[in-house]
C-alpha positions in Angstrom: 0.0 0.0 0.0 1.3 3.5 -0.9 1.6 5.6 2.3 2.3 8.8 0.5 -0.4 11.4 0.9 -1.6 14.8 -0.4 -1.4 17.9 1.8 -4.0 20.3 0.4 -3.7 23.9 1.5 -6.2 26.7 0.8 -5.3 30.4 0.8 -7.1 33.7 0.4 -5.6 36.6 -1.6 -7.1 39.6 0.1 -6.1 42.7 -1.9 -6.8 46.3 -1.0 -5.5 49.5 -2.7 -2.5 47.7 -4.3 -1.6 45.8 -1.2 -2.0 42.2 -0.3 -2.5 40.7 3.2 0.2 38.2 4.3 0.7 36.3 7.6 3.9 36.0 9.5 4.0 32.9 11.7 6.2 30.8 13.9 5.3 27.1 13.6 7.2 23.9 13.9 10.3 25.8 15.0 10.5 28.0 11.9 9.6 31.5 11.0 7.4 31.7 7.9 5.7 34.3 5.7 2.8 33.1 3.6 -0.8 34.0 2.6 -3.7 33.6 5.0 -5.3 30.2 5.0 -4.3 26.6 5.9 -5.0 22.9 5.6 -8.0 21.3 4.2 -9.7 18.9 6.6 -11.3 15.6 5.5 -14.9 16.1 4.5 -14.4 19.9 3.9 -14.6 21.7 0.5 -12.0 24.2 -0.4 -14.2 27.2 0.0 -15.5 26.0 3.4 -11.9 25.5 4.4 -10.9 29.1 3.5 -14.0 30.5 5.3 -13.0 28.5 8.4 -9.4 29.5 8.3 -10.3 33.2 8.0 -12.6 32.9 10.9 -10.0 31.1 13.0 -7.1 33.3 12.1 -8.6 36.7 11.4 -12.0 36.4 13.3 -13.7 37.6 10.1 -16.0 36.3 7.5 -14.6 36.1 4.0 -16.3 36.3 0.6 -14.8 34.2 -2.2 -14.6 36.3 -5.4 -13.0 33.7 -7.7 -10.5 30.9 -8.0 -7.1 32.3 -8.8 -4.6 29.4 -9.0 -4.1 25.7 -8.1 -0.6 24.2 -8.0 0.4 22.8 -11.3 3.8 21.4 -10.4 5.2 18.9 -7.9 6.2 20.1 -4.4 7.0 17.6 -1.6 6.2 18.8 1.9 9.3 19.4 4.1 7.4 20.0 7.3 5.4 16.8 7.9 6.8 13.6 9.4 5.6 11.6 6.4 5.9 11.8 2.7 3.3 14.1 1.1 2.7 16.2 -2.0 1.6 19.8 -1.3 -1.2 21.2 -3.4 -2.2 24.8 -2.9 -5.5 26.3 -3.9 -5.7 30.2 -4.0 -8.9 32.3 -4.1 -9.3 36.0 -4.6 -11.2 37.0 -1.5 -12.9 40.0 0.1 -14.1 40.7 3.6 -15.5 44.2 3.4 -14.3 47.4 5.0 -13.6 48.6 7.5 -11.3 45.6 8.3 -11.9 44.2 11.8 -8.6 42.5 12.2 -5.3 43.9 13.5 -2.3 44.3 11.3 1.3 45.5 11.8 4.0 47.1 9.7 6.7 44.9 11.2 7.6 41.4 10.1 7.2 38.7 12.9 5.7 41.3 15.2 4.6 38.7 17.8 4.0 39.4 21.5 6.1 36.3 22.2 7.9 33.6 20.2 5.8 30.5 20.8 4.5 27.8 18.4 1.5 29.2 16.7 2.5 32.8 17.0 0.9 34.8 14.1 0.6 38.4 12.9 -0.7 40.0 9.7 0.6 42.8 7.6 -0.1 44.5 4.2 2.5 44.4 1.5 2.6 46.5 -1.7 2.0 44.1 -4.6 4.4 45.9 -6.9 7.2 45.6 -4.2 6.8 41.8 -3.5 9.8 39.6 -4.0 9.9 35.8 -4.1 12.4 35.9 -1.2 9.8 37.6 1.0 7.9 34.2 1.2 8.9 30.9 2.7 7.4 28.3 0.5 8.0 27.5 -3.2 4.3 27.7 -4.3 3.9 31.1 -2.6 7.0 32.2 -4.4 5.5 31.3 -7.7 2.3 33.2 -6.7 4.4 36.4 -6.2 5.5 36.3 -9.8 2.0 35.7 -11.0 0.5 38.4 -8.7 2.9 41.1 -9.9 2.4 40.2 -13.5 -1.5 40.3 -13.1 -1.3 43.5 -11.1 0.9 45.3 -13.7 -1.6 44.2 -16.4 -4.6 45.7 -14.6 -2.9 49.0 -13.7 
């Protein structure tokens, strides 16, 4: 029996006035910067997952505007204790203004360094760089976001 698994992650791209919301986290002993969202649970659809994740992380309801991107290349997880392939699903999202969640201007602006520490900040889309993000699929998203942002402006 093949013990390898899929690790499906669902993320929301919340864009406001040329900026995108990112999350800085400390989990599993590493600092990471990524987009808001997280792991799909068994029995859950991707949209329900994203709504749950936004409620858990940002304490806010999110509206899904459209599907943006699903991973189209192989990425093995480096964080799990078993072999798995990571598949990310990204949606353009909106949660209405005024925003009810707290943000910061400083990277890794946690009250304390503990597993699960998390903070949110806005980044200018045109200033994003691949090296700002931790994971390979998010790095690809940066290139795509900048390209699409430049086309629309």
